[in-house]
N, C-alpha and C positions, 0 to 999 in steps of 0.2 A: 288393269294389269296388262292387257294385250297391247294397249297404246304405249305403256311404259317399256315393255320388252321390245317393241318395234323401234322405239326411240333409242334404246341402248344399241340395238343392232345397227341403226342408221348412224349413230355416233361412231361406232367401231369402224363401219365402212368408210365414213368420211375421214377418220384418222388414217386409215390404210391408204386411201386413194388420194388424199389431199382435198379438203373441202374448198368449194368456191365461196370463200369467206365474204365476198361482196354481196352474195345472195343467201347467206346463212345467218340465222339469228340464234345465238347460244344463250339459252335461258337457264339460270341457276337458281332454283327455288326450293323451299321446304317440300318434303314429300306430302302428298295428299293436300296440296294447298291451292288447288284450282280445279275447275271442271276441265278435264283434258280435251273435251270435245271442242273447246273454244280455240284450240291450237290450229286445227284445220281451218276454222272460220277466220282466224287472224291471217293466215297465209293468203286466203282468197281476198279478204278485205284489203290487205296491204297492196296486193297487185292492182286491185281496182282503184285504190287511192293514188298510187305512185306510178303505175305502169311497169313496175319491176317485180319479178318473182322473188320469193323468199322461202326458205325451208327452216323451220324451227327445230332445234335440237334441245330437248329438255333434259337437264341433269338435276339431281336433288341432293340436299344435305340435311343433316339433323342437328348440327351444332354450329352456332354462329362462328366460333373461333376456327372451326375446320374450313369453312368457306373463306374466312378472312385470310387464313394462312396460304391457301391456294392462290389467292389473288396477290397478296403482298409478297410472299416469298417465291412462289412458283411462277408468278406473273402470267397466270393463265388468262386467256383472252375471252372470258365470258362477256357477253354484250349487255346483259341486264340481270340484276341480282336483287333478292328481296331480304335484306338484313333487318335486324331489330334495332330499336331506337339507339341504344348506347353504342352499337357497332357502327351505325350511321355517323355518329359523332366521331368515333375513332377513325373511320375512313376519311372523313373530311379533314381532321387534324393531321393525318398522315398523307394528305394530298393524293388519295387513291380514287377520287371520283371526277367524272366529267360533268359539266353543267348540262342540263337537259334542254335541248333545242326544241322549243314548242312552236316553231314556225311550220305549221302543217299545210300551208297553202289554202286550198279550198276545202280541206277536211276540217270538220268542227274540232275545236279545242275542248274536249270533254273535261280535261283537268281544270281549266279555267272556269268552266261553267258550273261544275258540280262538286269539286272537292270542298268539304265542309270548312267554313271559316274557323271553326274550333280547331281543326287539325292544323290549319296553316298557323294559327297562333301558337299552338304547342310546338310546331317545328321551328318557329322563330326563336324559341327558348333553347334550342340545341346549341351547344358550344362547338361551333364549326371552325374554330381557329381563324376567325375573321370572315368566314364565308357564311352566308345565310343558307340553312339547310333546305329551304323551299326552292332554291335554285338548282339543287342537286338531288333532291329526293321527293317522291310523291307518296303520300300515305296509301297503304293498301288495306290493312285490317288493324283493328285496335281493340282494347279491352281494359279491364280494371283488375285490381287485386282486392279480395274481401274475405268474408267468412261464410262458408257453407255450414249450415247447422240444421239439426232435427228439432223442430218445435215441440215434439212429444217430451223431450228431455231438457231442452234449453229454451229459456225465455228470450223474447226479443231484446229485453234489457240486458240480459247476460251476454248476448251476442253482439251488443252494440259497441263493444270495446275490445281492443286488442289484448287487454289484460285478462281476457277469458282464459288464456293459456296458463295463467298462474292460479286458476281456481281449482282447488283440490277436489271439488265436487265432480269434476270431469276427468279425473285421473284414469289413464288407460283408454280414454275415448277421444283423445285429441290427436289430430294429424297435422303435420306441417309440410308444406311443399318442399320438395328436394330442389331448392333454388336459393342459393346463398344471397343473391342480390335482392330478390323480392322479399325474402324473410327479413333481411337486415333493414330494409327501408321501412317496413311496417313497424318494426319494434323501435327503430329510431324515432319515428313519428310519435309513437305512444310515449316514449321516455321524455320527449320534449314538448308534449302537448300544452303544458302550462305556458312555456315561453312562446309557443305559437299563438296561443289565445291572447296573450298580453301584447303581441306584436313585437316582441324582442328579437325574433328571428323569423324569416320567411320560410315557407315550405321549400322553395327552390334552394335557398342557402343551406338548409338542413340536409337536403338530398344530395348536395355536392360535397358534403363534409366526409372526407375519407381519412381523417386524422387517427392517430393511434388511440386517442382518448375516445373518439366516437366508436371505434371498433371494440374497445375494451368494455364500454358500458353495455353494448348490445350483447357481447359475449357473456358478460356476467348474468344478464337477464336470461339468455338462452340456457345457460348451465343451471340456473335456478329452476326453469320449467322442464328441463330434460326428463327428470324422473316421471313426470306426468304424461309425457308424449308417447303415444303408441307407435308412431313411425314417422320417418322422414320419407315422403313418398313421391314417386314419379307419376304413377297412375293407380296403384292398387288402393290407395286411400279412398278414391271415389267409390270403388266397389264396396269397400267396407262401410261407407255411408249408406249406400243402397241397401245393404244387408243388415243395417242397424247395429253393426259391430262398432262403428264410429259415430260420434254425435257432433263433432266439430272439426272443421278442416280449414286451414289457411290456404286459400286457393284462388284460381283465376275465374273471372266471371263466366267465360265459356264453359269451364268445367262445372261451374255452379248450375248452369242450365242443363248440361248433359246429365249431371247427377239427379237433378229434379225430374227430368224426363224419364230416366231409367227407373227411378223409384216410384213414380206415380202409379204404374200398372200393378205394382206390388203392394199398394196401399201405404207406402212409407212417405210421410210428409218431409219435404226439403225446402228450406228457405235460404236466402242469400242476404248478407248484411254488409253495408258500407260503414265501417266503424266511425264513431263520432269524432275521434281524434284526427282522422284523415287517412288517406290511402294513396296508392300510386296507380298511374296509368301505364299502359304499354302500347307500343306501336311497331308494326312492320311496314317497310316502305320500299318502293322500287328505286333502284339507283343504276347508274351506268359506270362501271369500273374504268379506271384509267387505261387499262390495256385492251379495252373493247375494240374489235375490228369493224363492227357495224353499228355505230352509235345512232345512225339515222333510223334503222329498223327498230332499235331499242327504244327510241323516243316514241315511235309510232305504237310499239307494244304497250308502253306505259299509258299512252292516250287511249288505246283500245280497251285496256283494263278498267278505264273509267267510263266507258260507254254504259249507260244505265242497264240495258238488258244483260250485258256481260257481267256487270256487278252483281245483279240479282242471282244469276246462275252460280257464280262463284261463292256467294254467301250461302245459298242453299246447299251446295256441294260440301263446303268446308265447315259450316256451322259457326263461322266467325262473323264479326261485325265490320262492315265496310266503312272506310273513311269518306265515302261518297255520300253526298246529301241531295242527290237528284230527287225531284218529286216522285218519280216512278219507284225509287227505292223506298221512300217513306210509305207510299201506298202499298207496296208489296209486303211490308212488315208491320202494317197497322193491324191491330187485333182488338176488336170491340170487347173482348172478355176482360181486358185490363182497365184499371182506373186511369183517367187522363193524367198525364205528367207534363212538366214544362221542359220541352226540348228546343226552346228558342235558341239556346247557345249553339246547337248543332245544325238545325234545319232552317233557322231564320226567325225573325221577330214575330211572325204570324203563328208560330207553332208552340203556343203556351199550354195547350191541352191536347196532347197526342196520346192515343191509346195504343201502346206497344209494350213489349217486355221490358220492365224497368231494371232488370238485371243486366241486359245487354245495352240498353240505352238509359243510363242513370238520369234521374231528375236533376234539374239545375241546382236544387238545394244540396244534393249530394256531390255533384261534380265540382262545386265551389270549394270542397275540402280536398280535392285531388291535386297531385303534383306529378311531374315527370322525373324519371331517373336519368342519371348522367353517367358517362363513361369515366372510370377512375384511372384510366391509363395504367401505369406501372403499379399503382396502389391496389389494383385488382388482386394482385398476388397476396397482399395482406388480408384481404377479405376471404380468399380461398383458404388461407392458412387458419384463420379464425374458425371457419366452417368445419374444417377437419378436426380442430381441437374440440369443438362443441360435440360433434357427433361421435368422435373417438373411433378407434380401430375396430371395436367390437360392438355388435348390436346389443342394446339393452334387453333385459329379460322380457319386457312387454313386447318389444318388436318380434322376438322369437315366437312368443305366443300368438301374435297376430299373423305371422307368416304361416304358422301351423294351421291356424283357422282358415286362412286363404286356401291352403292346399286342400283341406277337407271340403270347402264350399265351392271350389272352382269349377268342378265338372258340371254341377247343376246350373250354376250361374252362367257359364259359357254357353250352355245350350240356350238359355234365355236370350243372351246377347246375340247369339248367332242368328236367331230367327226373329227377334223383335227389336233389337237395339239400334239406336242411331249411332253415327260415327262420334267417337270421342273428340271433344273440343279441346285439344291440348295446346297449351301455350308453346310458341316456337322459341326455342333457346339454342 
């Protein structure tokens, strides 16, 4: 917090006095999405590598579209930004990004050395309007969408399918993420799993489909399950899982680990499932906007963020999974308490039996069912409209009950979280 307040003060001073933009790096990032101590270290490292001073000004955002609007409409001169996958696509298509110059002279190219080939392959699939996303973006953190469940009440078989949300056995114990894009994608995958299995359509083709027909069929499914759903949640659903008031949650992998870690001291078992029909991945990556004033320092920043020791510190601080596959990163997050899994897709062919958290690093057999989401452009408005129709203007009765329960439980639970909880691993949207 102290660093953040100092950054705001510095930003205000620079605005008032006129910054020396040649030696200023304006970073626009999600809040709580790096170890702020690395900022001072970058400033020192940059001067050592280039002989030039630099001052980092960190500003934060909480919604991708807010960030995009400032750059696209306000033409604000941020030097390096960290958008999510579909926004990277949109920025490429709208010609809002500069290519990343990785000519670092005598400085090692950590991006080239350590960025996972799996991440590069995924970025190759981005629709960049004729541009390859790997020339304009470097992956920072990534994760998956799946099902958090309590095995006391839900079997592994029941949690192995997205259709669990139509199971009346779990009425009032189901939560769905407050994210139209992620929910839509998982339900679309379930509704077309037969065609996917028969090879009549690819997962990538399915996840690009923004037609009225595609939206209508997902809307029909969601309206069918709505009476069973306890809430459409941003964060409170995880707490409900910890308190055993919820048994199933469509959620992100990082939140799955957070929920598991919070529940363990209370004796509440939590598991995470990658449904058999398939699921989606998500990514955040560093880019240099079109209106950047210091692209050189921005490219060095992106390189520095891939230095293994900096990667490890940022992962520990944020709770997310890095796109970096350096041996040091693998070693730092190896844990002999887990069964070995095949991570050769991420760390290389020699790593077919790695002991690490399989929720954060899925086994190859799971990742082969995963796909990436794409930007829908103007069709995004149709998705938002569908989401509003499904949820309706009024909360359903079960949501009201749940909110009441949250109010009654929150005081005791906040005390626990204050003194013993780890940071929430929220997906950046």
